[in-house]
N, C-alpha and C positions, 0 to 999 in steps of 0.2 A: 931276757928280751921279751917284750910283750908281743902279742899277735899282730899288732898294727905297725910295728917298727919297720918291717921290710917294704911297706906300701909306698913311701916316698921314692925309694930306689926303683921299685917296679914302675912307678909312673914316669920317672926320668928315663928309664930304659925304653919304655913304650914310646915316649916322645922322640928319643934319639933314633930308634929304628923306624919309626913312622915318618920322620922328616928326612931320613937319609934315603936317597934313591936306590932302589934295588934290594933293600933289606926289609921290605914290608912283610915278607912271608914269615919272618921270625916273630912277628907280633902275636901270632896264634899260639906260640909255644910259651909265652910269658904269662904266667898267672899270678894274681895277687893273693895275699893271705886272706883267709876268711875268718870271720869271728867265730870262736868256738861255741858250740851249742851248750846251753846250760840247762840243768834239770830243774823242773818246777819245784817250788817249796812244798814240803810235805807237812800236813797238819798233824799236830800231836793228838793223842787219844782224848785228852781233856777238851781240846778245841772241837773235835768231832762230836763229843757228847753235848757240849754247850751250843753247838750250831743251830739245832732245831728250836732252841729257846728264843732266838731272835726273830722268828717268823711271826708276823702279826695276825695273819688271817688263818682260819681253820682249814680252808680249802688249799692254801699254799702249803701248810704244814703236812696235811695228808698226802698231797702230791709229792712232797719232798721225801717223806719217810717210806713211801711205797716204791719209789723209783730206784 
């Protein structure tokens, strides 16, 4: 089951408990599924070595290799 599958059910429950008199306090306890965090892509060693070659100006090149 994907992370977003329970969300339609959660929305239906929130509507039901929000529209039913006397059950509005249950709304605070119903939480939806959150999208999982993903790690950023990692550059390979070759890509890191080739990266400074794409810089066009000397000023930007020096700033990049010293940072």
